[in-house]
C-alpha positions, 0 to 999 in steps of 0.5 A: 082615164084617156081616150083618142078622139075618132070623130065627132062634132061641136057637142058629142065626139066618138072616143076610143078609150083606154079600156077598149070601149068606144064611147060617145063623149060630151064635153064636161061644162060644154067648154075646153079652155085649151081649145077656145077660139076654134070652130070645133074644140076637138078633132080626130087625133086628139088625146082627152081626159075622161071623168071616170066617175061618169063613165058608162058603156057607151057614154062619157064626159071629157074633161080635158085636152092633153096637149097636142104635139101639132094640129092641122088648121084651116081658116073656115071662111063661112064661120070665120073661125079656125078649124082644126082638121086633125092633131097629132100627126106624123104626116100630112097627105096632100092629095092631088090629081092631074085632072078630074077634079082640076089640078089646083097647085096652089091648093097644094102649096097652101096646105103645104105652108100650113103644115110646115108652119104646124111642123107637120111633114107634108107629103104630096100624094098624086092620085089618078096618075093613070089618066093621060093628064098626068103625062102633061108637061106642065103637070110634070114640071110641078111635081118636079118642082116640089121634089126639088124643093124637097118634098116627098111626092108619090104618084099614085093610082087607086084604080091600078094600084100604082104607088100603093106599096110606097104610100103603104111603107110611109104611113106603117105605124104612123098617124096620118091625115089625108087633105085634098079637094072633094073628088080626088080619091081619098076614100078610094086610096083607103079602100085599096090600103085596107081592103076590109074598109069600105068607105063610100066614094063620090062621083064628079059633078059633071057641070063643074068638074068638082067632087061631091062630099062623100066624107062629111066629118073627119074620122080617124080609121085604124087600118090593117094594111093589106099584106100584098102592099107590105111584102106579105107581112100580116098585121101591118097597121097604120092610123089615117084620119080621112078629112072631108073635101075641102074646096077652098083651103085658107091659111091660118095664123100665117100673114103675108109678110111671113108665108115666105117662111113656109116655102122650104126653099126660100128660107135660106134666103130670107134675111140676106136682101139689101133691105133684110127682113123689111124686103117684101121680096117683090121688086127691091134691088138686092132682094136675095130671094128674087136673085135666087129665082133669076139663078134658078135656085128657086123655081119660078112656078113656086115664086109665082104661086107664093106671090098670088097666095100673098096678094089673095091673103091681101086682097081677101079675094081667093080662089078655089 
């Protein structure tokens, strides 16, 4: 029998089994070879094989991991190991805000790069779009830069409902994961998408303007989308993985030398520099990427973000 990981920790996982039961399951032998080297062996969205002989109504044993379509990973700086946040995704919904918590465009760019590396379609969800900071020119410029690079940007507000229909229609019949800093409103968005789900929402720290962690572990939620958001159609469903708020997102398995490969608008120019694949794209004469920036084909904002992320990776000193 197979099962779907809904949530869990290193030792016990909540598994939705093919027979309809949800069981707390441990890993048989305590090690899954397919997940060795990761901080957590399994994540929401994983499909696992269960030992039929050990099944009880509420318990079971996991024997194997069905090969993943993809997985979204970050480097866990505290544990010094890669951490899988979600698996088998159709979309990665990168949630950001104009303010409260402060806008962090490099957080978004890192998450986009990791999604590109894993072959997951990233979508930028700008929540709290109703607040005054959303009208600031610098913020609007960033959204346009992502759109011009080919990324979908959804301008939304869990408070006013703006953008919720667009988001609901995007995720319908798909498995998506929310990722973002604490306090950006991931749980609030889920509460609007499915008004039968009531997730705890948190407030911001007044001192630091950072969110308090209300989601403590990743959880896969089956949504019954509010029919008002999908043209009155009843029974519309979506699957969402609500991940814990991340204040610092670090790339995993991507080197500074290869980061440009995961900035979508850089790709057509890679290999066309005078120094070919040896070009650092920082100072060389005849660099196709620098020329593309000068000609307006690559945004200076994204180029600067790429430069800063590369510098962080090389120095090991990261901003929130």
